[in-house]
N, C-alpha and C positions, 0 to 999 in steps of 0.2 A: 407873569404878563404874557409870554409867547404861547403857553402851552394854552392856557384860557382863546388866545387870538386864532389859534389850531383849532379847537375845537369848533370855534364857529366857523371858521373859514379855513377850512381844508385846504391842505398843498397851498397855503397863503400867500411863504415865500418861497415855493417851486415854481409855481404858476407864474405871477406877480400879474394881476394882468390888472392892477389899478393903482395906482401910485399912492392915492390919495385914503383907499381902506386900508394902505400898508401903514400911512404914516398914523393914522386915526387908529391902531387895530397896538401899533406897538408903540406910539410914539417917534415922537420927531428927533431926537437924538439918538432911537435904536434903530430907526429908520438909516440915518447919515453913515451910520457904523455897517450894518447891511447894506448900502449902499457902495460902500467905499470896499468891503470884501467883496463884493459880486464882479465892481469894475476891477480888482488890482488883478483878479483872475483870469478873467477874458483876456485884459491886457495885457497881461504876462505869455497868454499863449499868442495873443497875435506876435509880440514884440519877440519874440522866439522861431517865429518864422520865418522860411527865408522862402526865394523860387525855389532852390531842391526841392522843397515839401512837395511842391503840386505838381514833380513829376510823374510821381505814383500814381496821383487822379486824372489825371489828364493821359496817362497811358491804358489806366482802363476803362475810360469813355471810349477812346477815339479804337477800340477794340468792337465798337459796335459799328454795323454796318449805320452807312450813308443813307439817309434816304430815299428809297426810288418815290417821287412823287407820282400822288394819281393827276392826270392832269384835266380831268374832269372838275378836282376839288380844289388844287393848285392855282391860288389867285382867286378866285369862284367868288370872293367878296372883294376883293382888292377896291381902295379908295372907300369902301362904306367905312359909317361910323359902327362901332362893336358900344352893344349895351350887355356889359356882365349883370350876373347877378345870383348874390349869394343867398340859398335859401335854404333861413337857417332852420334849421335840425330836420329837414325831408327826408328822411330812408325810404327806397324804395319802395317798401314792403305794402306802402299805403296807394302807389299807383293802381292805377284798373281794378280797381278793387272796390266794394259797396257795401253797403250796414243800411240796415231795414231797405232795401230797392233802393238807396241811394246812393249813388257815385260818391267819395272821399275828395276826388278830387278830378271834377268832371271837366273843365280849361286845360287843365295841364292834358288828361287824357285825349284830349281832342288835340292840343300841338301835339302830340306825339305823333301822328300818323301824319301830319304835316310837316314835321320836319327832322333833323337824323337824331336818330335818339341810339344810345350808348347801353343796351340793356347788361351790360355785367363790369359799371363805373363802380369802383371801390374811392372811399374816405381811407384816406391817408393820414391826419391828425394827429398830435398827441399832447399833451398838456395845454396846448396854447388854442385847440379847439379852433375856432373863426378867424380866428387871426394867423392860426396855423396854417388852413386852409386858404386864407390871402397867403402868404406867404410862398404855398407850393405854386399855385395858377400862375403868379405874375413871374417866379425866380424860378421852377422846375427843379429843385432842387430839394430837399427832404428837411422836416422839421426836425428839431434837436430830441433828444431821447428824453430830455426835461430841462426843465421851463419853457418859454415860447422867445424863439428869435425875432421876435418884434421888441422886446423887452430886452436881451442879454446883448445883441449883436445890432442894433439898428444904426451903427458907424459904420458897418461895413461896406463894400464895395461891391456892387452887385448889377447883373447884368438883366436887368427886370425888364419885362412887358412892357411896360408904358417909357421908360428910358430908350426903347426901343423905337417905337413907335411916336416918341419925340420927333426924335433926328430924321423920320423921314414924316415927318409934316402933320403928325396927328395932336389935338390937344388932350392933356390926361386929364381925368377928375375922379374924384371920388364921391358918392352921397349917401351918409349915414350919420342919420339924427340921434347920433349919444355922444354924448360929450368926446371934445377931440384930446383930451388926454386918455382916453378908455386904450388898455392897451399897446398904450404908445403911442398910436398911432401919428398923432400931429409932427411926431420925428421920423418915424418910420417912412410914412408917404411920401413926407419930402427928400428924403435919401433916394426912397426907388426912384422918384421922377416924374411925381402925381404936382400939374399944376398946378390944382385946386382940391382943397376940401372940403366939401358943406359940411360940414357938424351940425351941431346941436344949438348956436345961435342961428343959423341962418334959416331954420324952421321955424313958424308959427305952431310951436307946441303947449297944449292948454287940458287942461285934466279932462273936457269931457270927447279930447280926442287920443289921447293915449290910455295905454294900459300895460300890463306887467313891467315892462323896460326900457316903457317909453310913447313913441309916437305910433300909432297902427300902422300898416299897413299903406291901407287904401289911401287914407291924408298922405302918407309919405311918399306913395306915389304922384300924386296928381299935386302938390307942392314941388316936391324935385324935378318933372318934367319940363315946367318952365322956367326953371334953376337951365336946365338941359340946351334948351330951345336959345338960350344966348351965348352960348358957349361957339368959340368956333368950330366949322368943321372940317375933314374928318375928324371926331372925337372920340376918346377911348373911355368911357364910363363905368365906373361899378356901381351898382346898387347893392347895399347889403342890407336887409331886413330886420328885421327887430320881434313879431309878434309870434311867433311861434317858438319863442325860446320859453326854455324851461322859467317856473315853473306852469308854464299853457294855458296862461288868463286871459280871459278873454269876456266881455261884458255881452250878459245877454241879448242886446240890439244885434250883437254882431255873429251869433250862434246859427250856422244854415243847417249842422247836424247836431242832433242830440240824440246820443250814443253812449248807452251802459257798459263798458267793455268790460266790467267785472276786476277794476282798478281804476280809483279818482284820477290817476293819474292818465296812464293811458286814455282813459274819456276823454279831459281835457288835449290831450295831443290830438287827439281825433279833430277835433271841434277848430282846434287855431288852426290845424293843417289845413283843414276846407275852408279854412280864413284865408292865409297866405294864397292859396289858388284861385280866389275871387280876388286876389288883391293883384297876381300874374294876369288874370282877367284884365281887370284895370289899367294895367299899362299895357297892354296891347293895345285896347280901343284909343284911350289919348295915345299912345304911337300913331296913329292910324289919323287919329284929328286933327292932330299937328304936321303932319306932315313928314316924321324920322321916321315911319313907317318902311318905307319906297326904300329909303335910301339908309338900310341900316343891319346887320346882322343882331341874333340875340341869340348868347349865351348863357342858358341856368345851368348851375351845380347846386348839387348840396352840399354843404359846408360840411358836416358833420351828423352821427348818432343823433338824436334827441330821448330815446327809449333806453336808457340802459340797463344794466344785467341785474340791476336790484326789479326791477318790472316783470324778470321773464316768465314767470311764471302763469300772471294775467296775458302777458303776451301769447305766449303757447298755445292757449285758450281760443284766445283770439284766432291764431292761423291754425286750429285745428291741428296741432300737435301734442302727445305728450308730454313734450320738453321741448328745451333750447339746450341742442350739443355744442359741442366746440365747433361743429360744423357750420351749422344753423349758424353759431356766435359772427362769424364769418361771413355766411351770408347776407348776413343784418347791417353790414360793414356797407353791402350796396346805397351807392344815392342817386339822381340824377344828375346825368350831364344830356342838354338839351337843347341842340343847336340850330336853330332858325334860320333860313337864308330866303326872305320874299322871293317870291318867284322860281324854285327851286323844288322839287316833291322831295318829300322824305321819306325816310329808307331807317329801320332796323339792324343797327351793326350791331353784331354777337361780340367783337371782340374782346381780350380781358383789357382795361385801363385802371388810371389812378389821376385825382388832382395834378400829379405830375405831368402829364401826358396835355395838361390844357395851352400852356404857354406856345410849346413846338405845335401843335392843332393851329391855334388861334393865328398866329403869323403865317405858316403855309395856306390859309384861306385866304389873307390879304395879298399873297405873293410874296413871301418875305423867308428868303431863304434860313437856316438857321444852323448853327456849330454844334454838332452833336458834342464834341470834347466840352462843352461849356453847359450840358443839359442833360437829366439824367431820365428826362421824359420822353416821347416819340410822337410826332404827328398820327395821330389814331388816323388820319386817312390816305397815309401811303402805304404802298402795295407792300412791304417788305419788313412793315414793324414789326416788332416782339410782341407777343399780348401774355402781359404775365401783371399782376400787382404783387406789388409788397407795401403791407402794412407794418408803421413806425415800430409796433411793437416786437419786429421779426417772422411775423407770417406772412406766407404768400399764397397766393392763385397762380395757376398755372394750367393751362390747356388740360392737363391730364390730374393734377393734384391740387390738391389746397392741404398746408401745413401749418398746425397752430395748437399750442400747448408741448410742444416736442411729439403731436404726433401728426403721423399723414395719413390724409384719406383721398379714396376715389373720390376726384371732381364729378362725376357724371352721378356715381350712386350716393353718395355722401357714407361709404360705410370705410371702415380703415383696412388700409392698404399698407404695402410692405414701405418699413421706414425707406429701407434703398432706394426707391421711388423718391423720392425728394430731395435727398441727400446731394445731389447731383449741383439742385437748382438753391442748396439752404447757403453753400459758400456765394453762389450769386450775391443771393439776399443781402448775406452780412455784409460783403466789399462794399456792393450797395452804399447804404447804410453809414459805412464805416468814411467813406472817402467824403459822400455826401459832409457827413457832420464835421472832417478834416478840412471841407474847404471853409465850412462855416467859422469853427475854431480857430483857426490860422488866419481867417480874412483873406484865402489862399485866391479869390476871385481878381483880387487886385494885380496876381504877376500873370495870371492870365488873359487877362484886359490888356497886360504892357505896362500897368502903373508901376509907382514907387510906390516903397516900403511905407508911405507915410500917408499915417489914420485921415480918410478925408472927413472934411467939417463937414455939417452936415446943414444945408442950407434952409436960413431962415427966409422964405417968403412973406412978404408983407400980405398978401392973399389970402394967408392962412387967419382964419379968425380966430 
């Protein structure tokens, strides 16, 4: 039964993204056995961890230079609402690109010119995909090498972005038109400090306004903005889009681009990307119409890749290349990070960063200092921040080199170079991932925050539906 389930749902028991699917696939009894084994393993690591285990991790983090903030950016958005948008499967290669004389992302292209746009920003997710991206952004910790933190460690202690903002008077909410148990979000969000989770039951979801994985992005924004207007301000709100999710299904009436990319999957992807772009345009229109725009900042990020290596032959033709090399593969892990602050001029920023850097960047924009010994990320606006990105598989990008698949490449040319040039940073990358893993496996943040070694109880908020 397990073998058959694995054929239908690869990585079923390692990704564990939906409890209901696991139960349907392996049966109730087998699920309880699996759940018991999984929790026993995780609890054992946690029980045997103590305050001494955190010493090495904090010592490593304290080696980072204390951020020297940019006075023009620190506190530039103090007191404003934060509208954080997870752009499903959006990779940077589609931005500022045309097909058949049409821009694939016309609104985002225009928004980039009016915003702070990070040109070399990388997704750092593992098997948890969207949930990993959320975890990175909210906690400035890396995801795990296997499984998803949202499932395996939902009861850990975290110093999350929403919990920090709650202490400073922000109301915190998530908008996602999917079942509340998907990726264990109902439990994880409560533990991270979110006041309200607007899930599937809060939206008007019908056959005529849904496609693929659920509610289309345009009606999703149209319905959720009304909910956001009822929140106390300032608020920190996270919007998670759906339509640009594999297998990239879209109704004919919603197709604004029809282009044959030589692969049905890639062609569908371009169409759903164009629809996603239109939905973000609608979000900004609604924000202006309702008065939210002027008192908010907008942080838009791509959550993970959309086109997997299975479709690289067609993608190479689309990009005008003979093949996708390992170096090219790393470049394809670039996703957008667009920070729009009404009233401020935009700027293209060439620094290298990743999703782990979003939390300290947002906090500093709001005028809130961070503790470097509790975060693996850096404020991307700070004067002295390091310029690099480490991916979950151990690959990394620095100013000079790209390392992946045990090969070293010159970042400027993409050509193989002396492996010794990568060796010094490879140890740093391995240490950073290892210490992040140790913090999660041993629930070491409870010691960093001065708590006890008692596992926290996940709050059950009555406002969760």
